[in-house]
C-alpha positions in Angstrom: -111.8 31.1 -13.5 -110.0 27.7 -13.0 -107.6 27.6 -15.2 -106.8 31.6 -14.4 -106.3 30.3 -10.5 -104.2 27.2 -12.1 -102.1 29.9 -14.1 -101.4 32.2 -11.6 -100.1 29.0 -9.3 -98.0 27.5 -11.9 -96.5 31.4 -12.5 -95.8 31.6 -8.0 -94.3 28.1 -8.3 -91.7 29.4 -11.4 -91.0 32.6 -9.8 -90.3 31.0 -6.7 -88.2 28.7 -8.2 -86.3 31.5 -10.7 -85.5 33.5 -7.8 -83.8 30.9 -6.2 -81.9 29.9 -8.9 -80.9 33.6 -9.5 -79.9 33.4 -5.7 -77.4 30.0 -6.1 -75.5 31.4 -9.0 -75.5 35.0 -7.3 -73.5 33.9 -4.0 -71.8 31.8 -6.2 -70.7 34.4 -9.1 -70.5 36.7 -6.1 -68.2 34.6 -3.6 -65.5 34.4 -7.4 -65.1 37.2 -8.2 -64.8 39.2 -5.1 -61.7 36.9 -4.4 -60.2 37.3 -7.7 -61.2 41.1 -8.3 -57.0 42.3 -5.8 -59.3 44.6 -3.6 -59.9 43.5 0.4 -63.7 41.9 1.0 -64.7 44.1 4.4 -65.6 41.7 6.7 -67.5 42.0 9.8 -66.8 42.1 13.5 -66.4 38.6 15.0 -69.5 37.0 16.3 -68.7 36.6 20.1 -67.7 40.3 22.0 -70.3 42.6 23.8 -71.9 45.4 22.3 -71.8 48.9 23.4 -73.3 52.1 22.6 -71.5 55.1 20.8 -73.0 58.0 23.1 -72.8 60.1 19.8 -74.6 58.6 17.1 -75.6 55.5 19.1 -74.1 53.0 17.1 -73.7 49.6 18.7 -70.1 48.9 18.2 -68.1 45.8 18.9 -65.5 46.3 22.2 -62.5 44.1 20.2 -63.7 46.0 17.4 -64.0 49.7 18.7 -62.1 52.7 19.5 -61.2 53.7 23.2 -60.7 56.3 25.0 -61.2 56.9 29.1 -63.4 59.6 30.1 -63.1 60.2 33.8 -62.4 56.7 34.4 -64.6 55.2 32.2 -63.7 53.5 28.8 -66.6 55.0 26.3 -66.9 52.7 23.3 -66.7 54.7 19.7 -68.0 53.5 16.6 -65.0 56.3 14.6 -62.9 58.8 14.3 -64.9 61.1 14.1 -67.4 60.2 17.1 -64.5 60.3 19.3 -63.5 63.6 17.9 -66.8 64.8 18.4 -66.9 63.7 21.5 -63.6 65.2 23.2 -64.8 68.5 21.6 -67.9 69.0 23.9 
């Protein structure tokens, strides 16, 4: 019984170490592959800024990167042109 518990603990420790090593290697190779692939890498919105809710799909979008429309004197923010067009159609 004690031997089985010891094997289980050793297996858990080895799996944890192996996952950590694979994660570090994956991040290192992922950054190198993205920078040398010649295709653009998507960047997320900047960390700052205010978020507004898209009235069509409910997604929260940054005011800096959103598509804006003024309706009735109020600025409305959209995540995409498709959502803006759906809003205009209603």
